[in-house]
MARVO-968245 format. One record per residue (C-alpha): x, y, z; residue in one letter. Coordinates in Angstrom, 2 decimals. Each point is the difference from the previous one (the first is absolute). Layout:
N
node px->X&py->Y&pz->Z&resn->A
...
***
This chain:
111
node px->78.28&py->171.29&pz->82.12&resn->X
node px->2.24&py->-2.35&pz->0.93&resn->X
node px->0.42&py->-3.59&pz->0.92&resn->X
node px->2.48&py->-2.34&pz->1.70&resn->X
node px->0.89&py->-3.54&pz->0.47&resn->X
node px->2.45&py->-0.94&pz->3.19&resn->X
node px->2.57&py->-3.01&pz->0.38&resn->X
node px->0.82&py->-0.49&pz->3.47&resn->X
node px->2.88&py->-1.85&pz->0.91&resn->X
node px->1.42&py->-1.17&pz->-3.72&resn->X
node px->3.05&py->-2.25&pz->0.91&resn->X
node px->2.52&py->2.55&pz->-2.40&resn->X
node px->1.98&py->2.73&pz->0.59&resn->X
node px->-0.93&py->3.27&pz->-0.11&resn->X
node px->2.72&py->1.33&pz->-1.57&resn->X
node px->-0.83&py->-3.06&pz->-3.08&resn->X
node px->-3.11&py->1.64&pz->0.02&resn->X
node px->0.57&py->3.68&pz->-0.83&resn->X
node px->1.76&py->-0.69&pz->-2.38&resn->X
node px->-2.58&py->-1.53&pz->-2.57&resn->X
node px->-2.60&py->2.44&pz->1.78&resn->X
node px->2.18&py->2.63&pz->-1.63&resn->X
node px->-0.63&py->-1.06&pz->-3.65&resn->X
node px->-3.66&py->0.03&pz->0.40&resn->X
node px->-0.62&py->3.27&pz->1.96&resn->X
node px->-2.45&py->2.18&pz->-2.01&resn->X
node px->-0.26&py->-1.94&pz->-2.60&resn->X
node px->-3.84&py->-1.92&pz->-1.27&resn->X
node px->-0.89&py->-2.43&pz->1.60&resn->X
node px->0.13&py->-2.59&pz->-3.86&resn->X
node px->3.66&py->1.66&pz->-0.22&resn->X
node px->0.59&py->-1.16&pz->3.47&resn->X
node px->-0.71&py->-3.17&pz->-0.28&resn->X
node px->1.29&py->-0.66&pz->-3.06&resn->X
node px->3.39&py->1.24&pz->1.16&resn->X
node px->-0.28&py->-1.80&pz->3.29&resn->X
node px->-0.58&py->-3.20&pz->-1.74&resn->X
node px->2.46&py->-0.28&pz->-2.26&resn->X
node px->2.69&py->1.37&pz->2.61&resn->X
node px->1.92&py->-3.01&pz->1.30&resn->X
node px->0.45&py->0.96&pz->4.04&resn->X
node px->-1.93&py->-1.78&pz->3.57&resn->X
node px->-1.63&py->3.02&pz->0.45&resn->X
node px->-2.27&py->-0.05&pz->-3.23&resn->X
node px->-1.46&py->-3.57&pz->0.69&resn->X
node px->-1.46&py->2.47&pz->3.21&resn->X
node px->-0.81&py->3.10&pz->-1.26&resn->X
node px->-2.41&py->-1.97&pz->-3.64&resn->X
node px->-2.60&py->-0.94&pz->2.70&resn->X
node px->0.20&py->3.01&pz->2.13&resn->X
node px->-0.47&py->2.06&pz->-3.32&resn->X
node px->-2.58&py->-1.54&pz->-0.70&resn->X
node px->-1.17&py->-0.35&pz->3.28&resn->X
node px->-0.53&py->4.51&pz->-0.06&resn->X
node px->-1.54&py->-0.98&pz->-4.10&resn->X
node px->-2.02&py->-1.54&pz->1.94&resn->X
node px->-1.05&py->1.59&pz->2.95&resn->X
node px->-0.65&py->3.70&pz->-2.35&resn->X
node px->-2.06&py->-2.07&pz->-2.41&resn->X
node px->-2.86&py->-2.24&pz->2.74&resn->X
node px->0.57&py->2.69&pz->2.65&resn->X
node px->0.31&py->3.56&pz->-1.90&resn->X
node px->-1.40&py->-0.50&pz->-3.36&resn->X
node px->2.53&py->1.88&pz->-1.70&resn->X
node px->1.37&py->-1.06&pz->-3.56&resn->X
node px->2.49&py->-2.48&pz->0.10&resn->X
node px->1.65&py->0.86&pz->-3.62&resn->X
node px->0.33&py->4.10&pz->2.16&resn->X
node px->1.91&py->-1.62&pz->2.43&resn->X
node px->3.82&py->0.73&pz->1.29&resn->X
node px->2.70&py->-0.81&pz->3.03&resn->X
node px->-0.47&py->3.63&pz->1.96&resn->X
node px->1.43&py->-1.48&pz->2.46&resn->X
node px->2.35&py->-3.01&pz->1.10&resn->X
node px->2.35&py->-0.17&pz->2.92&resn->X
node px->1.95&py->-2.68&pz->2.21&resn->X
node px->0.40&py->-0.12&pz->3.61&resn->X
node px->1.44&py->-2.56&pz->1.84&resn->X
node px->-1.39&py->-2.83&pz->2.19&resn->X
node px->1.20&py->-1.44&pz->3.05&resn->X
node px->3.45&py->-2.32&pz->-0.07&resn->X
node px->0.37&py->-2.78&pz->0.57&resn->X
node px->3.36&py->-0.95&pz->2.14&resn->X
node px->1.41&py->-3.60&pz->-1.23&resn->X
node px->3.51&py->-1.49&pz->1.69&resn->X
node px->2.35&py->-1.16&pz->-2.06&resn->X
node px->2.37&py->-2.75&pz->0.93&resn->X
node px->3.52&py->1.90&pz->0.34&resn->X
node px->3.56&py->-1.17&pz->0.16&resn->X
node px->1.75&py->-0.55&pz->3.84&resn->X
node px->-4.20&py->-0.21&pz->1.49&resn->X
node px->-0.50&py->3.79&pz->-1.56&resn->X
node px->-3.30&py->1.07&pz->-1.14&resn->X
node px->-0.46&py->1.69&pz->-2.82&resn->X
node px->-3.28&py->1.45&pz->-0.33&resn->X
node px->-2.37&py->0.54&pz->-3.39&resn->X
node px->-2.67&py->2.83&pz->-0.38&resn->X
node px->-3.04&py->-1.86&pz->-2.03&resn->X
node px->-2.05&py->3.11&pz->-1.39&resn->X
node px->-3.24&py->1.26&pz->-0.45&resn->X
node px->-2.34&py->2.69&pz->-2.02&resn->X
node px->-2.63&py->1.73&pz->0.49&resn->X
node px->-1.17&py->0.96&pz->-3.37&resn->X
node px->-2.43&py->2.27&pz->-0.92&resn->X
node px->-0.97&py->0.35&pz->-3.37&resn->X
node px->-2.24&py->3.49&pz->-0.74&resn->X
node px->-2.30&py->0.20&pz->-3.61&resn->X
node px->-2.15&py->3.07&pz->-1.44&resn->X
node px->-1.98&py->0.90&pz->-2.55&resn->X
node px->1.25&py->2.32&pz->-2.31&resn->X
node px->-2.27&py->3.57&pz->-0.63&resn->X
***
């Protein structure tokens, strides 16, 4: 049995999120939470809330034991990119790409 949580349209680059997701993949849920709390990356804030949500979904919707949960799947996909312009020399403009992410985090119970 698996329980998932999704974060859509997060205003952070998928590349930055992937670095932190690689730290918690296949770890116990409690251990993953403590890793996230002590990782000084901006993606950690989003992922702490997401992991908490996935754990709560597992406990409340699927009656899983929260002490036996682990992060079975976690991945990030790029969301829509917000395109902005910054004025440059001689009346030209440079494009600024504000990237967004769709993050999926799945927890499962150990056998």
